[in-house]
C-alpha positions as CSV (number, residue, x, y, z in Angstrom):
1,M,-0.2,-0.1,-0.1
2,S,2.9,2.3,0.8
3,L,4.2,1.8,-2.7
4,F,1.0,2.5,-4.3
5,V,0.5,5.9,-2.0
6,E,3.9,7.0,-2.7
7,R,3.4,6.9,-6.6
8,A,0.1,8.3,-6.4
9,R,1.2,11.3,-4.7
10,S,4.1,11.9,-7.3
11,L,0.8,12.4,-9.8
12,R,-1.6,14.0,-7.4
13,P,0.4,15.6,-4.3
14,E,-3.0,16.0,-2.5
15,F,-3.4,12.1,-2.5
16,A,-3.6,10.7,0.9
17,L,-4.3,7.4,2.5
18,T,-7.6,7.7,4.6
19,P,-9.9,5.2,6.5
20,E,-12.2,5.6,3.6
21,N,-10.0,4.7,0.9
22,A,-7.5,2.3,2.7
23,P,-9.6,-0.9,2.2
24,L,-10.1,-0.2,-1.7
25,I,-6.5,0.5,-2.1
26,A,-5.6,-2.8,0.0
27,E,-8.1,-4.7,-2.2
28,L,-6.2,-3.3,-5.5
29,C,-2.7,-4.2,-4.2
30,R,-4.0,-7.8,-3.4
31,R,-5.8,-8.1,-6.9
32,L,-2.4,-7.2,-8.4
33,D,-0.8,-10.0,-6.4
34,G,1.5,-7.5,-4.7
35,L,3.8,-7.0,-7.8
36,P,5.6,-4.1,-7.5
37,L,5.7,-3.3,-11.5
38,A,1.8,-3.8,-11.6
39,I,1.2,-1.6,-8.5
40,E,3.2,1.3,-9.9
41,L,1.6,0.9,-13.1
42,A,-1.9,1.1,-11.4
43,S,-1.1,3.9,-9.2
44,A,0.1,5.9,-12.5
45,R,-3.5,5.9,-13.3
46,V,-5.0,7.6,-10.2
47,G,-4.5,11.0,-12.2
48,V,-7.3,10.2,-14.6
49,L,-9.1,7.5,-12.9
50,S,-11.1,7.1,-9.4
51,L,-10.1,4.3,-7.3
52,R,-13.3,2.7,-8.1
53,Q,-12.8,2.9,-11.7
54,L,-9.3,1.5,-11.6
55,R,-10.8,-1.3,-9.4
56,E,-13.5,-2.1,-12.1
57,R,-11.1,-1.8,-15.0
58,L,-8.4,-4.2,-13.5
59,E,-10.4,-7.1,-15.3
60,Q,-8.7,-5.8,-18.1
61,R,-5.5,-5.1,-16.6
62,L,-3.0,-6.1,-19.0
63,D,-4.3,-3.0,-21.3
64,V,-5.2,-0.7,-18.5
65,L,-1.7,-0.8,-16.7
66,T,0.4,1.1,-19.4
67,S,2.6,3.5,-18.2
68,P,1.9,6.9,-19.1
69,T,5.7,7.6,-19.2
70,P,7.2,5.1,-21.8
71,G,10.5,6.9,-21.6
72,E,11.7,5.3,-18.6
73,L,12.6,1.7,-19.1
74,R,11.2,0.4,-15.6
75,H,7.8,1.7,-16.5
76,R,7.4,-0.5,-19.5
77,T,3.8,-1.8,-19.7
78,L,3.1,-5.0,-17.9
79,R,2.4,-6.8,-21.1
80,S,5.8,-6.0,-22.4
81,V,7.0,-7.4,-19.1
82,M,4.9,-10.8,-19.5
83,D,5.7,-10.9,-23.3
84,W,9.3,-10.9,-22.4
85,S,9.0,-13.5,-19.7
86,Y,7.0,-15.7,-21.8
87,Q,9.3,-15.7,-24.6
88,L,12.1,-16.7,-22.8
89,L,10.3,-20.1,-22.0
90,S,10.7,-23.2,-24.2
91,T,7.9,-24.4,-26.4
92,P,6.7,-27.1,-23.8
93,E,7.0,-24.6,-20.9
94,Q,4.8,-22.0,-23.0
95,L,2.2,-25.0,-23.7
96,L,2.1,-26.3,-20.1
97,L,1.5,-22.6,-18.9
98,R,-1.2,-21.9,-21.6
99,R,-3.2,-25.2,-20.2
100,L,-2.7,-24.2,-16.5
101,S,-4.5,-21.1,-17.2
102,L,-7.7,-22.8,-16.9
103,F,-7.5,-23.6,-13.3
104,A,-9.4,-21.1,-11.3
105,S,-8.4,-22.3,-7.9
106,G,-4.9,-23.7,-8.0
107,F,-3.8,-27.1,-8.7
108,T,-2.0,-30.2,-7.9
109,L,0.5,-32.2,-9.8
110,A,-2.2,-35.0,-10.6
111,T,-4.8,-32.7,-11.5
112,A,-2.3,-30.8,-13.9
113,E,-1.2,-34.4,-15.2
114,A,-4.8,-35.2,-15.7
115,C,-5.8,-32.2,-17.5
116,C,-2.7,-31.0,-19.3
117,A,-1.0,-34.1,-20.6
118,W,-2.5,-34.9,-23.9
119,G,-1.0,-34.1,-27.6
120,E,2.6,-32.5,-27.4
121,L,2.8,-33.1,-23.6
122,E,3.0,-36.4,-22.0
123,A,2.2,-37.1,-18.0
124,P,6.1,-37.7,-17.3
125,Q,7.1,-34.4,-18.6
126,I,4.6,-32.5,-16.4
127,L,6.9,-32.4,-13.0
128,D,10.0,-30.9,-14.9
129,L,8.0,-28.6,-16.8
130,L,6.1,-27.3,-13.4
131,T,9.3,-27.1,-11.9
132,A,10.8,-25.0,-14.4
133,L,7.9,-22.5,-14.3
134,I,8.1,-22.2,-10.6
135,G,11.8,-21.3,-10.9
136,K,11.0,-18.8,-13.3
137,S,8.2,-17.2,-10.7
138,L,5.5,-18.1,-13.2
139,V,3.9,-20.7,-11.2
140,M,3.8,-20.0,-7.4
141,V,3.7,-22.9,-4.6
142,E,0.9,-22.3,-2.4
143,A,1.1,-25.5,0.0
144,L,3.8,-27.9,0.5
145,E,2.9,-28.9,4.1
146,A,-0.4,-30.5,2.9
147,E,-0.8,-34.1,2.0
148,E,-0.6,-33.0,-1.9
149,A,1.3,-30.1,-2.7
150,R,-0.7,-27.2,-4.4
151,Y,0.3,-24.7,-6.9
152,R,-1.2,-21.6,-8.8
153,L,-0.7,-18.9,-11.2
154,L,-0.7,-15.5,-10.0
155,E,-3.8,-13.6,-11.6
156,T,-1.9,-11.4,-13.9
157,V,0.1,-14.3,-15.1
158,R,-3.2,-16.3,-15.5
159,Q,-4.9,-13.9,-17.6
160,Y,-1.9,-13.3,-19.8
161,A,-1.5,-17.0,-20.4
162,R,-5.3,-17.4,-20.9
163,E,-4.8,-14.7,-23.7
164,Q,-1.9,-16.6,-25.3
165,L,-4.1,-19.8,-25.3
166,E,-6.9,-18.1,-27.2
167,A,-4.6,-16.6,-29.8
168,S,-3.0,-20.1,-30.1
169,G,-6.2,-21.5,-31.7
170,A,-6.2,-24.8,-29.3
171,W,-8.4,-23.2,-26.6
172,Q,-11.5,-25.4,-27.5
173,E,-9.6,-28.6,-27.6
174,T,-7.7,-27.5,-24.1
175,Y,-11.2,-26.8,-22.5
176,D,-12.4,-30.1,-23.8
177,H,-9.2,-32.0,-22.4
178,Y,-9.8,-29.9,-19.2
179,L,-13.3,-31.3,-18.6
180,R,-12.4,-34.8,-19.5
181,G,-9.6,-34.9,-17.4
182,F,-11.8,-33.6,-14.3
183,L,-14.4,-36.2,-15.4
184,R,-12.0,-39.1,-15.2
185,M,-10.5,-38.2,-11.7
186,V,-14.0,-37.5,-10.2
187,G,-15.2,-40.9,-11.6
188,E,-12.4,-42.7,-10.1
189,I,-13.1,-40.9,-6.7
190,S,-16.8,-41.4,-6.5
191,P,-16.6,-45.4,-5.4
192,Q,-14.2,-44.2,-2.7
193,I,-16.6,-41.7,-1.0
194,E,-18.3,-44.9,0.5
195,G,-14.6,-46.1,1.6
196,P,-12.7,-46.0,4.9
197,Q,-11.9,-42.6,4.4
198,P,-15.0,-40.3,2.8
199,Q,-14.4,-37.3,4.2
200,R,-11.0,-37.1,2.6
201,W,-12.4,-37.3,-0.8
202,V,-15.4,-34.9,0.0
203,D,-12.7,-32.6,0.9
204,W,-11.0,-33.0,-2.2
205,L,-13.9,-32.2,-4.3
206,E,-14.4,-29.0,-2.1
207,R,-10.9,-27.8,-2.9
208,E,-11.4,-28.5,-6.6
209,H,-15.0,-26.8,-6.7
210,E,-14.0,-23.7,-8.5
211,N,-12.0,-25.7,-11.0
212,L,-14.9,-28.1,-11.5
213,R,-17.3,-24.9,-11.9
214,V,-15.0,-23.9,-15.0
215,A,-15.3,-27.4,-16.4
216,L,-19.2,-27.4,-16.0
217,E,-19.6,-23.8,-17.5
218,W,-17.6,-25.0,-20.5
219,A,-19.7,-27.9,-20.8
220,C,-22.9,-25.9,-20.7
221,R,-22.0,-23.0,-23.2
222,H,-20.4,-25.4,-25.6
223,R,-23.2,-28.3,-25.4
224,R,-21.2,-30.9,-24.2
225,A,-24.4,-32.3,-22.4
226,Q,-23.2,-35.9,-21.7
227,E,-19.9,-35.1,-20.1
228,G,-21.5,-32.4,-18.0
229,L,-24.2,-34.5,-17.1
230,R,-22.1,-37.2,-16.0
231,L,-19.8,-34.8,-14.0
232,V,-22.8,-33.4,-12.1
233,G,-23.9,-36.9,-11.3
234,H,-20.5,-37.4,-9.5
235,L,-20.6,-34.3,-7.8
236,T,-24.0,-34.9,-5.9
237,V,-22.2,-36.2,-2.9
238,L,-20.3,-33.0,-2.5
239,W,-23.7,-31.0,-2.7
240,D,-25.1,-33.1,-0.4
241,G,-22.0,-33.0,2.0
242,R,-21.6,-29.3,1.9
243,G,-25.4,-28.2,1.4
244,H,-24.7,-26.8,-2.3
245,F,-28.0,-28.4,-3.5
246,R,-29.2,-25.3,-5.2
247,E,-26.0,-24.9,-7.0
248,G,-26.4,-28.4,-8.0
249,L,-29.9,-27.8,-9.3
250,A,-28.9,-24.9,-11.2
251,W,-26.3,-26.9,-13.3
252,Y,-28.7,-29.8,-13.8
253,E,-31.4,-27.1,-15.2
254,R,-28.7,-25.6,-17.6
255,L,-27.4,-29.1,-18.6
256,L,-31.1,-30.8,-19.1
257,G,-32.1,-27.7,-21.1
258,L,-29.4,-28.3,-24.0
259,E,-30.8,-29.6,-27.2
260,E,-28.1,-32.2,-27.4
261,V,-29.7,-34.2,-24.6
262,V,-32.1,-35.6,-26.6
263,T,-29.6,-37.4,-28.7
264,M,-28.0,-38.9,-25.5
265,P,-27.8,-42.6,-24.8
266,L,-31.1,-43.4,-23.3
267,P,-29.6,-45.3,-20.1
268,Q,-27.3,-42.0,-19.5
269,R,-30.5,-39.6,-20.1
270,M,-32.8,-41.6,-17.7
271,N,-30.1,-41.5,-15.0
272,A,-29.4,-38.0,-15.5
273,L,-33.0,-37.0,-15.1
274,V,-33.6,-39.2,-12.0
275,G,-30.4,-37.9,-10.5
276,A,-31.5,-34.4,-11.2
277,S,-34.9,-35.1,-9.4
278,L,-33.1,-36.1,-6.1
279,V,-31.2,-32.9,-6.3
280,A,-34.4,-31.1,-6.7
281,L,-35.9,-32.7,-4.2
282,L,-33.5,-32.0,-1.6
283,T,-33.9,-28.3,-2.3
284,G,-37.6,-28.7,-1.7
285,D,-38.8,-28.3,-5.2
286,A,-40.9,-31.0,-5.3
287,A,-42.6,-29.9,-8.7
288,V,-39.6,-30.1,-10.5
289,A,-38.6,-33.2,-9.0
290,T,-41.8,-34.8,-9.8
291,D,-41.5,-33.7,-13.5
292,W,-37.9,-35.0,-14.0
293,A,-38.5,-38.3,-12.3
294,G,-41.7,-38.5,-14.4
295,Q,-39.8,-38.0,-17.5
296,A,-37.4,-40.7,-16.7
297,V,-40.3,-43.1,-16.4
298,A,-42.0,-42.1,-19.5
299,L,-38.9,-42.6,-21.4
300,G,-38.4,-46.0,-20.3
301,E,-41.9,-47.2,-20.8
302,A,-42.0,-45.5,-24.3
303,A,-38.5,-47.3,-25.0
304,G,-39.6,-50.8,-24.8
305,E,-36.9,-53.1,-24.3
306,V,-34.1,-50.5,-24.7
307,G,-35.6,-48.7,-21.5
308,W,-35.9,-51.8,-19.3
309,P,-32.4,-51.6,-17.8
310,Q,-33.0,-48.1,-16.2
311,L,-37.0,-48.3,-15.8
312,G,-37.0,-49.7,-12.4
313,F,-34.2,-47.1,-11.2
314,A,-36.4,-44.5,-12.6
315,L,-39.6,-45.9,-10.7
316,V,-37.8,-46.0,-7.4
317,G,-36.8,-42.4,-8.1
318,L,-40.2,-41.4,-8.6
319,A,-41.4,-43.1,-5.6
320,T,-38.5,-41.5,-3.7
321,V,-40.1,-38.0,-4.7
322,A,-43.8,-39.1,-3.8
323,K,-42.5,-40.0,-0.4
324,V,-41.2,-37.0,0.5
325,K,-44.4,-35.0,-0.8
326,G,-46.3,-37.1,1.7
327,D,-47.9,-39.4,-1.1
328,W,-47.4,-42.4,0.6
329,E,-49.7,-44.9,-1.0
330,T,-48.5,-43.7,-4.6
331,A,-45.0,-44.1,-3.5
332,L,-45.6,-47.7,-2.4
333,A,-47.4,-48.7,-5.7
334,L,-44.3,-47.1,-7.8
335,L,-42.1,-49.2,-5.7
336,E,-43.9,-52.4,-6.2
337,R,-43.7,-51.8,-9.8
338,G,-40.2,-51.1,-9.6
339,I,-39.5,-54.4,-7.9
340,Q,-41.6,-56.4,-10.0
341,H,-40.2,-54.9,-13.0
342,E,-36.8,-55.8,-11.9
343,R,-37.8,-59.3,-10.8
344,K,-38.9,-59.9,-14.3
345,R,-35.6,-58.5,-15.6
346,G,-34.0,-61.2,-13.5
347,T,-30.0,-60.2,-13.9
348,N,-28.1,-57.5,-12.0
349,T,-31.1,-56.2,-10.2
350,A,-30.5,-56.8,-6.8
351,R,-29.3,-53.4,-5.8
352,V,-32.8,-51.4,-7.2
353,I,-34.9,-54.3,-5.5
354,Y,-33.0,-53.7,-2.3
355,F,-33.5,-49.9,-2.2
356,A,-37.0,-50.2,-3.0
357,L,-37.7,-52.6,-0.5
358,L,-35.8,-50.4,2.0
359,V,-37.9,-47.2,1.0
360,S,-41.0,-49.3,1.1
361,G,-40.2,-50.6,4.8
362,M,-39.7,-46.7,5.8
363,I,-43.0,-45.7,4.4
364,E,-44.9,-48.5,5.8
365,T,-43.1,-47.7,9.4
366,D,-44.4,-44.1,9.0
367,L,-48.0,-45.3,8.0
368,G,-48.3,-47.7,11.0
369,R,-47.9,-51.0,9.1
370,P,-45.2,-52.8,11.3
371,Q,-45.8,-56.5,9.7
372,D,-45.5,-55.1,6.2
373,A,-42.6,-53.1,7.1
374,R,-40.8,-55.9,8.7
375,R,-41.3,-58.1,5.8
376,H,-39.9,-55.8,3.3
377,L,-36.9,-54.6,5.5
378,E,-36.0,-58.4,6.4
379,E,-36.0,-59.1,2.6
380,A,-33.8,-56.0,2.0
381,L,-31.7,-57.3,4.8
382,E,-31.2,-60.6,3.0
383,I,-30.3,-59.1,-0.1
384,A,-27.6,-57.0,1.6
385,V,-26.1,-60.1,3.2
386,E,-26.3,-61.9,-0.1
387,T,-24.3,-59.2,-1.7
388,G,-21.9,-58.9,1.1
389,S,-22.4,-55.3,1.6
390,P,-22.3,-54.1,5.2
391,Y,-23.2,-50.6,4.4
392,D,-26.5,-51.9,3.2
393,A,-26.9,-54.1,5.9
394,A,-26.3,-51.1,8.3
395,L,-29.1,-49.1,6.6
396,V,-31.8,-51.9,7.0
397,F,-30.6,-52.1,10.9
398,D,-31.2,-48.5,11.1
399,A,-34.7,-48.8,9.6
400,L,-35.3,-51.8,11.5
401,G,-34.3,-49.6,14.7
402,Q,-37.0,-46.9,13.4
403,L,-39.6,-49.4,13.1
404,A,-38.9,-50.4,16.9
405,R,-39.0,-47.1,18.0
406,A,-42.3,-46.5,16.1
407,T,-43.9,-49.5,17.9
408,G,-42.6,-48.7,21.4
409,R,-40.1,-51.4,21.7
410,L,-37.0,-49.1,22.7
411,A,-34.8,-52.0,23.8
412,P,-35.1,-53.8,20.6
413,A,-34.8,-50.3,19.0
414,V,-31.2,-49.6,20.6
415,S,-30.0,-53.2,19.6
416,Q,-30.9,-52.9,16.1
417,M,-29.2,-49.5,16.0
418,E,-26.2,-50.5,17.8
419,K,-25.9,-53.3,14.9
420,A,-26.1,-50.5,12.4
421,L,-23.4,-48.3,14.2
422,E,-20.8,-51.1,14.1
423,L,-21.3,-52.0,10.5
424,F,-21.2,-48.3,9.5
425,R,-18.2,-48.0,11.4
426,Q,-16.6,-51.2,9.7
427,S,-17.7,-50.0,6.1
428,G,-16.1,-46.4,6.9
429,A,-19.4,-44.7,6.2
430,S,-18.8,-41.7,8.4
431,R,-21.4,-39.6,6.5
432,D,-24.1,-41.9,7.8
433,L,-23.1,-42.1,11.4
434,P,-24.4,-38.6,12.6
435,N,-28.0,-39.3,11.9
436,L,-27.9,-42.8,13.5
437,E,-26.0,-41.4,16.6
438,R,-29.0,-39.0,16.7
439,H,-31.7,-41.8,16.4
440,L,-30.0,-43.9,19.0
441,A,-30.0,-40.7,21.5
442,Y,-33.5,-40.4,21.3
443,A,-34.3,-44.1,22.1
444,C,-31.5,-43.8,24.9
445,L,-33.3,-40.6,26.2
446,R,-36.5,-42.6,26.4
447,L,-34.9,-45.3,28.1
448,G,-34.0,-43.1,30.9
449,D,-30.4,-42.8,30.1
450,P,-29.7,-39.2,29.5
451,R,-25.8,-39.4,30.0
452,R,-25.5,-41.8,26.9
453,A,-28.0,-39.8,25.0
454,Y,-26.1,-36.5,25.4
455,T,-22.7,-38.5,24.3
456,L,-24.2,-39.4,21.3
457,F,-26.4,-36.0,20.5
458,R,-23.0,-34.3,20.8
459,Q,-21.1,-36.7,18.5
460,S,-23.9,-36.3,16.0
461,L,-23.8,-32.4,16.2
462,E,-20.1,-32.0,15.9
463,A,-19.8,-34.4,13.2
464,Q,-22.5,-32.4,11.0
465,L,-20.6,-29.1,11.9
466,Q,-17.6,-30.4,10.6
467,R,-19.6,-31.4,7.5
468,D,-21.4,-27.9,7.6
469,H,-24.5,-29.3,6.3
470,R,-27.3,-26.7,7.7
471,P,-30.3,-28.9,8.0
472,S,-28.7,-31.5,9.8
473,I,-27.1,-29.2,12.3
474,L,-30.7,-28.0,12.9
475,R,-31.9,-31.4,13.5
476,G,-28.9,-31.8,16.1
477,L,-29.7,-28.7,17.8
478,L,-33.4,-30.1,18.2
479,G,-31.9,-33.0,19.7
480,F,-30.2,-30.9,22.4
481,A,-33.6,-29.2,22.9
482,A,-35.4,-32.9,23.8
483,L,-32.3,-33.7,26.1
484,A,-33.0,-30.1,27.8
485,A,-36.6,-30.7,28.4
486,A,-36.1,-34.5,29.4
487,V,-33.9,-33.2,32.3
488,G,-35.7,-30.4,33.3
489,L,-34.0,-27.4,31.3
490,Y,-37.2,-26.2,30.1
491,R,-36.2,-22.7,29.3
492,D,-33.0,-23.7,27.5
493,S,-35.0,-26.2,25.5
494,A,-37.5,-23.6,24.6
495,C,-34.7,-21.2,23.2
496,L,-33.1,-24.2,21.0
497,Q,-36.6,-24.8,19.7
498,G,-37.3,-21.3,19.1
499,F,-34.0,-21.0,16.9
500,A,-34.9,-24.1,14.9
501,G,-38.3,-22.7,14.3
502,S,-36.8,-19.5,12.9
503,Q,-34.9,-21.4,10.3
504,G,-37.6,-22.9,8.4
505,K,-37.2,-26.1,6.6
506,A,-34.0,-25.7,4.5
507,T,-34.1,-28.9,2.7
508,V,-35.7,-32.3,2.6
509,N,-34.4,-35.0,4.8
510,L,-34.4,-38.3,3.2
511,D,-33.4,-40.1,6.6
512,S,-35.1,-43.1,7.7
513,G,-35.7,-41.8,11.1
514,D,-36.8,-38.2,10.1
515,Q,-40.5,-39.0,10.9
516,A,-39.8,-40.7,14.3
517,D,-37.5,-37.7,15.5
518,A,-40.0,-35.3,14.7
519,L,-42.9,-37.0,16.7
520,E,-40.2,-37.2,19.3
521,D,-39.5,-33.3,18.9
522,E,-43.1,-32.6,19.3
523,H,-43.3,-34.5,22.3
524,Y,-40.6,-32.6,24.3
525,A,-41.9,-29.4,22.7
526,A,-45.3,-30.3,24.5
527,L,-43.4,-31.1,27.6
528,V,-42.0,-27.5,27.6
529,R,-45.3,-25.9,26.9
530,A,-46.8,-27.7,30.0
531,E,-44.3,-26.6,32.1
532,L,-43.4,-23.2,31.4
533,S,-45.9,-20.0,31.5
534,E,-47.0,-18.4,28.6
535,L,-44.6,-15.4,29.3
536,E,-41.7,-17.9,30.2
537,L,-42.1,-19.6,26.8
538,E,-42.5,-16.6,24.8
539,T,-39.4,-15.1,26.3
540,A,-37.0,-18.2,25.9
541,T,-38.6,-18.7,22.3
542,E,-37.7,-15.0,21.4
543,K,-34.3,-15.5,22.7
544,G,-33.6,-18.4,20.4
545,R,-34.8,-16.6,17.3
546,A,-32.6,-13.8,17.8
547,M,-29.4,-15.7,18.1
548,R,-27.1,-16.6,14.9
549,L,-26.1,-20.2,14.4
550,E,-22.6,-19.8,15.7
551,E,-24.3,-18.5,19.0
552,V,-26.9,-21.2,19.3
553,V,-24.5,-24.0,18.8
554,S,-22.0,-22.7,21.4
555,Y,-25.2,-22.3,23.8
556,A,-26.2,-25.8,23.1
557,L,-22.8,-27.3,23.6
558,G,-22.4,-25.4,26.6
559,L,-25.5,-26.4,28.8
560,D,-24.7,-28.4,31.8
561,F,-27.1,-31.4,31.3
562,R,-25.3,-33.2,34.6
563,A,-26.5,-30.5,37.0
564,A,-30.3,-30.7,36.0
565,K,-32.3,-33.2,37.7
566,P,-36.0,-33.7,37.3
567,R,-38.2,-32.9,40.4
568,S,-41.2,-34.9,41.8
569,H,-43.4,-32.0,41.1
570,D,-42.4,-32.5,37.3
571,L,-44.9,-35.1,37.2
572,T,-48.6,-33.8,36.5
573,R,-51.1,-35.0,39.0
574,R,-52.4,-37.9,36.9
575,E,-48.6,-39.3,36.4
576,R,-48.4,-39.0,40.2
577,D,-51.7,-41.0,40.7
578,V,-50.1,-43.7,38.2
579,A,-46.9,-43.6,40.2
580,A,-48.5,-44.1,43.4
581,L,-50.5,-47.1,42.0
582,I,-47.5,-48.9,40.7
583,G,-45.9,-48.2,44.1
584,A,-48.8,-50.0,45.5
585,G,-48.1,-53.1,43.3
586,L,-51.2,-52.9,40.8
587,S,-50.8,-53.9,37.2
588,N,-51.5,-51.6,34.1
589,G,-55.0,-53.1,33.9
590,E,-55.6,-52.6,37.5
591,I,-54.2,-48.9,37.4
592,A,-56.6,-48.4,34.2
593,A,-59.6,-49.7,36.0
594,R,-59.1,-47.8,39.1
595,L,-58.5,-44.4,37.2
596,G,-61.1,-44.8,34.6
597,L,-58.4,-44.7,31.8
598,S,-57.5,-46.9,28.8
599,K,-54.5,-49.3,29.3
600,R,-52.9,-47.5,26.6
601,T,-53.3,-44.2,28.1
602,V,-51.7,-45.7,31.2
603,E,-48.8,-47.0,29.3
604,K,-48.2,-43.3,28.1
605,H,-48.3,-42.1,31.6
606,I,-45.8,-44.7,32.6
607,A,-43.5,-43.8,29.7
608,N,-43.7,-39.9,30.7
609,I,-42.9,-40.8,34.2
610,L,-39.8,-43.1,33.1
611,L,-38.9,-40.0,30.9
612,K,-39.5,-37.3,33.4
613,L,-37.7,-38.9,36.2
614,A,-34.9,-40.4,34.4
615,L,-35.7,-44.0,35.4
616,K,-35.1,-47.1,33.4
617,N,-37.9,-49.4,34.7
618,R,-41.0,-50.0,36.8
619,A,-39.3,-51.4,39.7
620,Q,-37.4,-47.6,40.2
621,I,-40.8,-46.2,39.9
622,V,-41.9,-48.3,42.7
623,R,-39.0,-47.5,44.7
624,W,-39.6,-43.6,44.2
625,A,-43.1,-43.7,44.9
626,L,-41.9,-45.3,48.5
627,E,-39.5,-42.6,48.7
628,Q,-42.0,-39.8,47.9
629,G,-44.3,-41.4,50.6
630,L,-47.3,-41.7,47.9
631,S,-50.0,-43.7,49.6
632,G,-51.4,-45.7,46.6
633,E,-54.5,-43.9,46.4
634,P,-55.3,-41.3,43.6
635,K,-55.3,-37.7,44.9
């Protein structure tokens, strides 16, 4: 900045660094990569351009930064400096520099080899040429301490090299190889997302995101629909992991709108439509999701035998859309069609049938059809075992756990979910662990084990924070709200619920336990409403609504759940009556008859007593009733 100000004053003596222009000057120097010559040339324009005009024109910096005093050698144009440096390079070095200009956010040796080694350049040459460019200060080393060294071109050099690429006449071919290089790399990485180190590969995609956007932009502008749609299909895992759903939807819309889509091979076109429908679904755009999935099904049906291989997959995709829209009967009908279609095909159909059975079981759980749900889930488990997929088996055990939760069988639910937990860990599926940990936490809370519930809720939330997936973070905060309500921290629970309620439903959750968790949250919200006055509830809720995400996360993680203990008066009068009769040794049926209640209502009261008092079984209720001196007679 001092160099800029000094040179500017030589032209305008009144020029001074002020609090108002300091940020703009700092930005100008940063955008000029801190190059002294570039800064001198830029400051020489303050006599005719305002700072804001200069910033706007820096996009064409090679034309703007021309010294107005060409007589001085040190004030040659920046273009002359770049021309001189470029002409000193060997032909292969020039060629590599031109190709490297496509990288928008730096590159590694591996990405340079994948995207730049073709034609006159072979992969074994890239390292030596890159080393030479680094030695001539045309390529900068950005990170050597990381797992993989990363490099970049200064923006000024990158713009110049891109101009040379366009002037060479090979820019279209270079962009095509760039697109195919990334497509090949991402295709190799995708299967590893479900491997032992999934986060490593999602992080890789995140680091290359700007470069991948360059490839997708080229595909859209130059009608490379087939390659572009294959690439966005592989990137869904990144958008899922980092919450970029709307960006994914925008790319799908642009690519599917290209005329060339209609000439794509039918299987690829159908797969792209189903993939796009799922991304649209995750953004909450059910209408677009239904349209694309419906197109895929229609294409498959109209194509006869040609469309058969993808039709089952398309039917399952359309069913998933119907499930999320709440049209469960339509979803079940489509899933059954998909299952029957795949069974008729008879070859390599296990994966689609497995997924259709799994989703059917999840829907039937939500519909309150436990027998049908168990039948479908157990058949899905058989397929998972036959195909040797611990990951698929884990998904089924998780769904079986949610079925047990929904039918009030909490101990079996915990057993099933613990099996899923172990299998997820064996298969390295860390992306699925946080949701399962949350499911398990709710069950532990209902069983009167708030300590384990706290550990699981915390692990789940911290994992989602690292993943930076906002909808899942909100679900995790609702878990903490449930825990707070269960142990008597009613105002804290209302605060967390207030924040979550103010955020709306950012995206659709396809998680198997979403419905069960929502029912749990409503239970604990009702508990808070019953315990707080209207003024207390409104004050705590407004406190949460006013918080930022960072604040509310810190608030939740900072709560001391150990210090909170439910009090005897946390029970309603009717719950105290039931506890007293349990203490007197009466059965549920006898209690129901004594109090004029249904047996199911008595069971609900007992569940609330266990929850509020953090007790695990009926024997502990008996002990508590005796300690409280309850007489065994209803008040």
